[in-house]
N, C-alpha and C positions, 0 to 999 in steps of 0.2 A: 618300318618301311611303308611308304604310302602306296596307294593303288597304282599310280603311274610308274613308279620305280619298279614295281613287281613285273611290269610289262617289259622291262629292259629296253627303254627307249633312250635316245640320245639326250644329253643334258640340254641342248638347245630346244628340243621339242618340249621337254619337261618345263623349261622356263617359259616358253610360249604358252603352254597350257595354263600354267600358274597365272600368267598375266591376264588371259581371257577370263579365267574364273574370278580373279581379284577385281577386274574391272566390271564384273557383273554380266558378261555376255552369257555365262552359264552359271547355274547355281552350284555345280560341283564338277569335279573331274569326271565322275561317272556320267553325268548328263552330256558333257562334251564328247566322251567316248561313244555313247549311244548315238548321238547325232552324227558323229564321224562315220560310224559303222553303217548307219542307214544311208548316208550319202554315198558311201563306197558301193553298197549294193545297188543303189539307184543309178549309179553311173557305169557300173560293170554288170550289164544284164546277164552275161554268161555265168558270172559268179553267183548271181542271185538265183538263177535257174538251177545250177548245180547244187547249191545249198538247199534249196527247196526239195530237190530230188533226194538228197541224202537224208534230210530230216524225215521225209516220207518213208524211205526204205528202212530207216531205223525205228519206225513206228512212233515217232515223237509227235507227228502231226498227221491229220487226215489227208486224203487225196484232194478234197475240196480246198482245204487250207493251203496245201502245197501249190495248187493251181493259182489260188489267189495271190500268194506271195510272189509267184513267178510272173504274174500279170497275164495269165491265160485263163480260158474257161477250162472246166474239167476235161472236156473232150480234147481240147488242144493240148493240155498237159499230158494226157494219155498218149497222144500222138508223138509228143516230144520224147517221152520215155521209150516208146516203141522204136523211134528213129535212133535212139542211143542203144538199142538192143536190150533194154530192160524189160523183162517179162514179169508181168504182174500175176501173182498167184491168187486165184479166186476160189472160193469154196461154194460149191453148188449142192443142191439137194438131189437125192436120187430120183430116178424116174417114177417109182411108186409114190414117193412123197409128193412130187409135183402133180401126179395124176390125182391123188387124194385132195390136194388143195384146189385143183381146177374143178373137181366134182363138187367140192364144198361150196364154191362160189358160183356154181351153175354153168360153167363154161363147157364141160363135157358130161 
């Protein structure tokens, strides 16, 4: 079974994909699929944002990378997440640890 058949697509689409690859528009079906997926995300902004958020929440990409994929700055991406009710968990140091660090660098 080839990679496009594994996707369970219609015979017409499979034939069209074969033609595009055969005529040299794409080197492979995988290349065509990657291009189609990128185009989908670029035309459906909400889908791109949701995917970026999910990848971030699953720990697969960093906050900065998720923001970049979404087309936002990191600050804007944090605001989008907050607007969707997504609470980010952050890990902070204890007050004594912070005081020790501030003393070490001469702030207090």
